[in-house]
C-alpha positions in Angstrom: 12.3 25.5 -7.5 9.9 23.1 -5.8 10.8 21.4 -2.6 12.5 18.0 -2.6 10.3 15.0 -2.3 10.2 13.4 1.2 12.0 10.2 0.1 15.5 9.0 -0.7 16.9 6.7 -3.2 19.3 3.9 -2.3 21.4 1.7 -4.3 20.2 -1.8 -3.3 17.8 -3.7 -1.1 20.4 -4.1 1.7 20.7 -0.3 1.9 16.9 0.0 1.8 16.5 -2.3 4.9 19.2 -0.3 6.7 17.9 3.2 5.7 16.5 5.1 8.7 13.3 7.1 8.1 14.0 10.4 10.0 13.1 14.1 9.7 11.7 14.8 6.3 12.6 11.4 5.0 9.3 9.5 5.1 10.2 6.9 2.6 13.1 5.3 0.8 13.2 3.5 -2.5 15.4 1.0 -4.4 14.7 1.4 -8.1 15.3 -1.7 -10.1 15.1 -3.0 -13.7 13.8 -6.5 -13.1 14.0 -9.2 -15.7 11.2 -11.7 -16.4 7.6 -11.7 -17.7 5.7 -10.4 -14.7 2.5 -9.5 -16.6 2.1 -13.1 -17.8 2.8 -14.4 -14.3 0.1 -12.0 -12.9 -2.3 -13.4 -15.5 -1.5 -16.9 -14.5 -1.9 -16.3 -10.7 -4.9 -14.0 -11.0 -8.3 -15.1 -9.7 -11.3 -14.6 -12.0 -12.3 -11.5 -9.8 -11.2 -9.9 -6.6 -7.7 -10.7 -5.3 -5.6 -13.5 -3.8 -2.8 -13.3 -1.3 0.2 -15.6 -1.0 2.9 -15.8 1.6 6.3 -17.2 0.8 5.4 -20.8 1.6 2.1 -20.8 -0.3 3.7 -18.9 -3.3 6.5 -21.5 -3.4 4.0 -24.3 -3.5 1.8 -22.6 -6.1 4.8 -22.0 -8.4 5.9 -25.6 -8.0 2.5 -26.8 -9.0 2.2 -24.5 -12.0 5.8 -24.3 -13.1 5.2 -26.8 -16.0 2.9 -24.2 -17.7 5.3 -21.3 -17.1 7.7 -19.9 -19.8 11.3 -19.4 -18.9 10.7 -15.6 -18.5 7.8 -16.3 -16.2 10.0 -18.5 -14.0 12.6 -15.6 -14.0 9.9 -13.3 -12.7 8.7 -15.9 -10.1 12.3 -16.3 -8.8 12.8 -12.6 -8.4 9.6 -12.3 -6.4 10.5 -15.3 -4.2 13.9 -13.7 -3.5 12.2 -10.5 -2.4 9.9 -12.3 -0.1 12.7 -14.4 1.4 14.8 -11.3 1.9 12.1 -9.4 3.8 11.1 -12.6 5.8 14.7 -13.0 6.8 14.7 -9.4 7.9 11.9 -10.1 10.3 9.0 -9.1 8.1 5.8 -10.9 7.1 5.7 -10.3 3.3 3.1 -11.6 0.9 2.3 -11.3 -2.8 -1.1 -10.0 -3.7 -2.6 -10.5 -7.2 -5.4 -8.1 -7.8 -7.9 -8.8 -10.5 -10.5 -6.3 -9.4 -10.3 -3.8 -6.5 -12.3 -4.1 -3.4 -14.4 -1.0 -2.8 -15.8 0.3 0.4 -19.5 0.4 -0.4 -21.0 1.3 3.0 -21.9 4.8 1.8 -20.0 6.6 4.6 -18.6 10.1 3.8 -15.1 8.5 3.7 -14.5 5.4 1.5 -12.0 3.3 3.6 -10.3 1.3 0.9 -6.8 1.2 -0.5 -7.8 3.4 -3.5 -8.1 6.3 -1.1 -5.1 8.2 0.0 -4.2 6.8 3.4 -1.5 6.0 5.9 -0.7 2.7 7.5 -1.0 2.3 11.3 0.7 -0.1 13.6 0.7 -0.6 17.4 4.5 -0.6 17.5 7.4 0.6 15.4 7.3 -1.0 11.9 7.8 0.1 8.3 5.7 -0.9 5.3 7.4 -2.4 2.2 5.7 -2.3 -1.2 6.7 -3.2 -4.7 4.5 -3.3 -7.9 5.7 -6.0 -10.3 2.9 -5.8 -12.9 -0.1 -3.6 -13.5 -0.7 0.0 -12.5 1.4 1.4 -9.7 0.7 2.9 -6.4 1.3 6.6 -5.7 2.3 8.8 -2.9 1.2 12.2 -1.8 3.1 14.7 0.4 1.6 15.9 3.6 1.7 19.5 2.5 -0.5 18.5 -0.5 -3.0 16.6 1.6 -5.8 17.2 4.1 -7.2 14.6 6.5 -10.9 14.1 5.8 -11.8 14.0 9.5 -10.3 17.4 10.0 -13.1 18.9 7.8 -16.0 20.0 10.1 -18.5 19.1 7.5 -17.1 15.6 7.1 -16.9 15.1 10.9 -20.6 16.1 11.3 -21.7 13.7 8.6 -19.6 10.9 10.1 -21.0 11.6 13.6 -24.5 11.3 12.3 -23.6 8.1 10.3 -21.9 6.5 13.3 -24.6 7.5 15.9 -27.0 4.6 16.6 -30.7 5.3 17.1 -30.2 9.0 16.9 -28.3 9.0 20.3 -25.5 11.5 20.4 -22.1 10.0 21.3 -19.5 12.0 23.2 -16.2 13.2 21.6 -14.1 10.3 23.1 -16.4 7.7 21.8 -16.6 9.4 18.4 -12.8 9.6 18.1 -12.6 5.9 19.2 -15.1 5.0 16.5 -13.1 6.9 13.9 -9.9 5.0 14.8 -11.7 1.6 15.0 -13.0 2.1 11.4 -9.7 3.6 10.2 -11.6 6.7 9.1 -8.9 8.9 10.7 -6.2 7.5 8.4 -7.6 8.8 5.0 -6.7 12.0 3.1 -7.8 13.9 0.1 -5.5 15.8 -2.2 -5.5 19.6 -2.1 -6.2 21.3 -5.4 -3.1 21.3 -7.6 -1.5 18.5 -5.7 0.9 16.3 -7.7 1.2 12.8 -6.4 4.3 10.7 -7.3 4.3 7.3 -9.0 5.9 4.4 -7.1 7.0 2.9 -10.5 7.2 -0.8 -11.6 9.9 -2.9 -10.0 10.9 -0.4 -7.4 10.9 -1.6 -3.8 9.7 1.1 -1.3 10.1 1.4 2.4 7.2 3.6 3.8 6.9 5.1 7.3 3.8 4.2 9.3 1.8 5.8 12.1 2.7 4.2 15.5 3.0 5.5 19.0 6.0 7.7 19.3 6.7 7.6 15.5 9.5 10.2 14.7 8.5 11.0 11.1 5.1 11.6 9.4 3.6 8.4 7.9 3.7 8.1 4.1 0.4 8.9 2.4 -0.2 6.6 -0.5 -2.9 4.8 -2.5 -3.4 2.0 -4.9 -5.0 2.5 -8.4 -8.4 1.1 -9.0 -8.3 -2.1 -11.0 -11.2 -3.5 -13.1 -11.6 -6.6 -15.3 -10.7 -4.4 -18.2 -7.3 -3.7 -16.7 -4.2 -6.0 -16.5 -4.1 -7.6 -13.1 -1.7 -6.1 -10.5 1.0 -8.1 -8.9 2.5 -6.5 -5.8 4.5 -7.3 -2.7 3.3 -6.0 0.7 5.1 -6.4 4.0 
């Protein structure tokens, strides 16, 4: 038998907010069957390319402006999203809704691509959790630490990064190099080991993910977003 996944399932959003992330439990999830036409809502909100981000106030205003063009099922979807944003805001978070038409890629040509399509962990200066829910489009996925290796722990990758981050051929010391890795978030990205099996976050499920912060008591959740192109349905997701 394989080892248990490092997350727990809870019955409702209130339980999710209260669920402590400790020991092997790096994440918690409330799986839901949401009503409404989220795909049509995503199409209505999506920009021609790239992505847009709306907080609770701006999403409320946008929906009020566009509501005359929405079907009843689109309004049901919109109300469900607004309820999630309000719940997380009342809990002290800063949630927003992202509508992704096309993904933003890191095109700097570094040995590590620092974008959300790369397996990564979130970092914060203080204790905080990440909340994520995909309402429409392809889902994010998670990866266990035992199935991952950090790019910057590979000597060849470190050497290539040191060369790329060194200005005018002048060697930088280890402290400055490590600081540069952190400043560019290069130290937060992972690759999957051969045979690794990521898990899907699923549509409609609200996730609570552990983050990397000073003194954190549990490994941060490794996750990534799927690439999205104009040929794909737009993604609609909550992030807090």
